[in-house]
C-alpha positions in Angstrom: 106.2 81.4 97.4 105.5 83.0 94.4 105.2 87.1 94.5 105.1 89.5 92.2 106.5 93.4 92.9 105.5 96.5 91.1 107.7 99.0 91.4 111.9 99.0 90.9 112.6 101.9 93.1 115.1 101.6 96.0 112.6 99.6 98.2 110.7 97.6 95.8 114.3 96.4 93.9 115.9 95.9 97.4 112.9 93.5 98.5 113.3 91.8 94.9 117.1 91.1 95.8 116.1 89.8 99.1 113.2 87.5 98.9 114.5 86.0 95.8 117.8 85.3 98.2 115.7 83.6 100.6 114.5 81.0 97.6 111.2 82.8 96.9 110.4 83.2 93.0 109.9 86.6 92.2 108.6 88.5 89.2 109.5 92.6 88.9 107.6 95.3 87.5 107.8 99.2 86.9 105.7 101.6 84.9 108.6 101.5 82.2 108.1 97.8 81.0 110.1 94.7 81.4 113.5 95.6 79.3 114.0 98.9 81.7 114.8 96.7 84.5 115.7 93.9 82.7 120.0 94.1 83.8 118.6 94.4 87.2 116.4 91.5 86.9 119.3 89.6 85.8 122.1 90.6 88.8 119.4 89.9 91.5 117.8 86.7 90.2 114.5 87.6 89.6 111.7 88.0 86.6 111.7 91.1 84.5 108.1 91.7 83.3 105.1 93.9 82.7 102.8 94.9 85.7 99.9 92.7 84.8 102.3 89.7 84.6 103.4 91.0 87.8 100.0 89.9 90.0 99.4 87.3 87.6 99.5 83.3 89.0 101.5 84.5 92.6 100.6 84.6 96.1 101.9 88.0 97.2 101.7 91.2 95.6 103.8 93.8 97.0 103.1 97.7 95.8 106.6 100.1 96.0 105.6 103.0 94.2 105.0 106.5 94.6 102.1 107.2 96.8 100.1 109.6 94.6 99.8 106.6 91.7 98.1 104.2 93.4 94.4 104.7 91.6 97.0 103.6 88.4 96.4 100.3 89.8 93.1 100.1 90.2 92.5 98.0 87.1 95.5 96.0 86.9 94.3 94.5 90.6 90.9 94.0 89.4 91.2 90.5 88.1 93.6 89.4 91.2 91.7 86.7 93.2 91.1 87.7 96.6 93.5 85.0 98.4 96.3 86.8 97.2 97.8 88.8 100.0 98.5 92.6 98.7 101.3 94.5 100.7 101.2 98.1 100.7 105.0 99.7 101.2 104.5 103.4 100.2 104.2 106.7 102.3 102.7 109.9 101.8 104.6 113.2 101.4 102.3 116.2 100.0 105.6 118.0 98.5 106.4 114.9 96.6 102.5 113.1 95.9 100.4 116.5 96.0 97.9 117.6 98.6 95.2 114.7 98.8 92.4 115.9 101.0 91.3 112.7 102.6 94.7 111.9 103.9 95.1 115.5 104.7 92.1 115.3 106.9 93.6 112.1 108.9 92.7 109.0 106.8 95.3 106.0 107.0 97.5 106.3 104.3 96.8 102.8 103.5 93.0 103.0 104.2 93.3 105.4 101.6 95.4 103.3 99.4 92.9 100.5 99.6 90.0 102.3 98.6 91.9 103.3 95.7 93.0 100.4 94.1 89.2 98.5 95.2 91.0 96.0 97.8 92.5 95.4 100.9 96.2 95.7 101.5 98.6 94.9 104.3 100.8 98.1 105.1 104.7 96.8 105.7 108.0 97.4 105.0 106.9 101.5 104.7 108.9 102.2 108.2 112.2 102.2 107.4 115.2 103.7 105.0 116.1 102.3 102.0 119.6 101.5 103.2 118.4 100.5 106.7 116.3 97.5 104.6 119.7 96.9 102.4 122.3 96.4 105.1 120.6 96.3 108.6 118.8 92.8 108.6 120.2 90.7 110.9 119.4 86.8 111.8 116.7 85.8 114.1 117.6 86.0 117.9 119.9 89.1 117.3 119.4 91.7 120.6 119.6 94.7 118.6 117.7 93.0 115.6 115.4 96.2 114.0 111.6 95.4 114.3 109.3 96.3 111.8 105.2 97.6 112.1 102.6 94.7 110.0 99.5 96.4 110.4 96.1 95.0 108.7 92.5 93.6 109.1 93.6 89.9 108.0 95.5 87.7 110.2 95.9 85.5 107.7 97.3 87.7 105.3 99.4 89.5 107.8 101.0 85.8 108.9 102.2 85.7 105.4 103.8 89.4 105.4 105.1 88.8 108.9 106.9 86.0 107.5 108.6 87.7 104.5 109.4 90.3 106.9 111.5 87.9 108.6 112.6 86.9 105.7 114.2 90.3 104.8 115.9 89.9 108.3 113.4 92.1 110.5 111.1 91.2 113.3 107.6 91.6 112.0 105.5 93.3 114.6 102.0 92.9 114.7 100.7 96.7 114.6 97.3 96.3 114.6 94.3 97.2 112.3 94.6 99.2 109.0 92.6 102.1 110.6 95.1 102.2 113.4 98.2 102.3 110.7 98.9 106.1 111.1 100.9 105.0 113.9 103.8 103.5 111.5 103.4 106.7 109.2 105.9 109.4 108.6 106.4 112.0 111.6 105.6 109.0 114.1 108.6 108.0 116.6 108.3 104.6 115.0 108.9 105.7 111.2 112.6 105.2 110.2 113.8 105.5 113.7 115.7 101.9 113.5 114.1 100.3 116.8 114.3 97.2 118.5 111.2 95.2 119.4 110.3 96.4 122.8 111.6 99.9 121.6 109.4 99.8 118.8 105.9 98.9 120.4 106.4 101.8 123.4 106.9 104.0 120.3 103.9 102.9 118.5 101.8 103.7 121.5 103.4 107.2 121.7 102.4 107.9 118.1 100.5 111.7 118.3 98.0 111.3 115.3 97.8 115.2 115.3 101.3 116.0 115.3 103.1 113.6 113.0 102.1 115.3 109.7 103.9 118.3 111.2 106.8 116.4 112.4 106.7 114.6 108.9 107.2 118.1 106.9 109.6 119.5 109.9 111.8 116.7 109.4 112.1 116.7 105.3 112.6 120.7 105.7 115.8 120.0 107.6 116.4 117.0 105.1 116.1 118.9 102.0 117.1 122.4 103.2 119.6 124.1 100.2 123.6 122.6 101.5 122.4 120.2 104.0 124.4 116.7 104.3 123.2 113.9 106.5 124.7 110.6 106.8 122.5 107.4 107.4 123.1 107.6 111.1 122.2 111.3 111.4 118.8 110.7 109.5 117.9 107.4 111.9 119.1 110.1 114.9 117.1 113.0 113.9 114.4 111.3 113.4 114.1 109.7 116.5 115.0 113.7 118.2 112.0 115.1 116.3 109.6 112.1 117.1 110.5 111.6 120.7 
């Protein structure tokens, strides 16, 4: 499959590495231009390109950029054929992204993203830590394999996203419509808690829309407090405790 990825941070670069290793043809772009990621691209076996090239002649576009930057991609995506699957991996953090009233008022994050870029998206790979994506994938059939939620309104597009999630070493769970994708946003029991498939199903059902932003902000305050040092395992455990 031909895949374009915009965003070469921890999530975007790791997805590029993993999907290329599975045999997909991957193009990787960022905001600084291809030369800035050429060494990375050479290392992981992908093509470094401008963002306009990343969305040209591909089957899937994966967007992995800071949440507030999505409006900047509307023109870039304006000529991408409707058949191309667009996947959103982002999350909203007001302290980083600035306050976005529509999302603060309850609009699901990926619904807002879809409106900003002018086309539907599938929400996937947002509900895990970068280290989880890099190091915690397991073969299909493992009893301890971590499951990830995938939300969207197009069954075919969602199925493609699920297959790609599986390729990266995680069990994909169809998590409902884009409107209901708030169940996998920051501050919910499904977010960055490394759950198996049965556990993830329960966690999605337990999500509290009003409580989630409060959990998100409280967790971030803990993790960013002066002098705080959390291991990966401690971050996951703290997320689980706060959202239980």
